[in-house]
C-alpha positions in Angstrom: -3.4 -11.1 12.8 -2.1 -7.6 12.7 -0.1 -6.2 9.7 3.4 -6.3 11.5 2.7 -9.9 12.6 1.7 -10.9 9.1 4.9 -9.4 7.5 7.0 -11.0 10.2 5.4 -14.5 9.5 5.9 -14.0 5.7 9.5 -13.3 6.2 9.9 -16.3 8.5 7.9 -18.6 6.0 10.3 -17.4 3.2 13.4 -18.1 5.4 12.2 -21.4 6.4 10.8 -22.6 2.9 14.0 -21.4 1.1 16.3 -22.7 3.8 18.1 -19.4 4.3 19.1 -20.0 7.9 21.8 -17.3 7.7 19.1 -14.6 7.2 16.9 -13.2 10.1 13.4 -11.9 9.4 14.7 -8.4 10.5 17.2 -8.5 7.6 14.4 -8.7 5.0 13.2 -5.0 4.1 9.5 -4.7 3.6 9.7 -2.6 0.4 12.8 -4.4 -1.5 12.1 -6.7 -4.5 12.4 -10.2 -3.0 14.0 -11.7 -6.2 16.4 -8.8 -6.6 20.1 -8.6 -5.5 19.1 -5.9 -3.1 17.1 -8.3 -0.9 20.1 -10.4 0.0 18.1 -13.6 -0.3 19.6 -14.9 -3.6 16.2 -16.5 -4.5 15.9 -18.6 -7.6 13.1 -20.4 -9.3 13.2 -23.4 -7.0 12.8 -20.9 -4.1 9.8 -19.4 -6.0 8.2 -22.8 -6.0 8.9 -23.2 -2.3 7.5 -19.9 -1.4 4.3 -20.7 -3.5 3.8 -23.9 -1.6 4.5 -22.2 1.7 1.9 -19.5 0.9 -0.6 -22.3 0.1 0.2 -24.3 3.2 0.5 -21.5 5.9 -1.7 -18.8 4.4 -4.3 -20.7 2.2 -3.2 -18.5 -0.8 -3.1 -20.4 -4.0 -1.4 -18.7 -6.9 -2.5 -20.2 -10.2 0.6 -19.8 -12.4 4.0 -18.1 -12.6 2.4 -14.9 -13.9 0.2 -14.6 -10.8 3.2 -15.4 -8.7 5.4 -12.7 -10.3 2.6 -10.2 -9.9 1.9 -10.9 -6.2 5.3 -11.9 -4.7 7.2 -8.8 -5.3 8.0 -7.2 -1.9 6.8 -8.2 1.6 4.5 -5.2 1.6 2.8 -6.1 -1.7 2.5 -9.7 -0.4 0.9 -8.7 2.7 -1.5 -6.4 0.9 -2.5 -9.3 -1.3 -3.1 -11.6 1.8 -5.1 -9.0 3.5 -7.4 -8.5 0.4 -8.0 -12.3 0.1 -9.0 -12.3 3.7 -11.6 -9.6 3.6 
């Protein structure tokens, strides 16, 4: 999967898992902190759990604990970098 497809699929997974139907993948910037007000996603701790489960189910990425999650799931670009490294 090329990088742009990966980022699009990550955005789609976040939208689907967090039930944010009013947001399109194109509305999520690649370099904005996902859990910030600037993202427009209004994500909370339940969303973090949903994203973690989505990463495991769709990308076979398992994040051990909340510290790992906070370190990896910052921006779409950072998350895509992490997945790329895991698949090397």
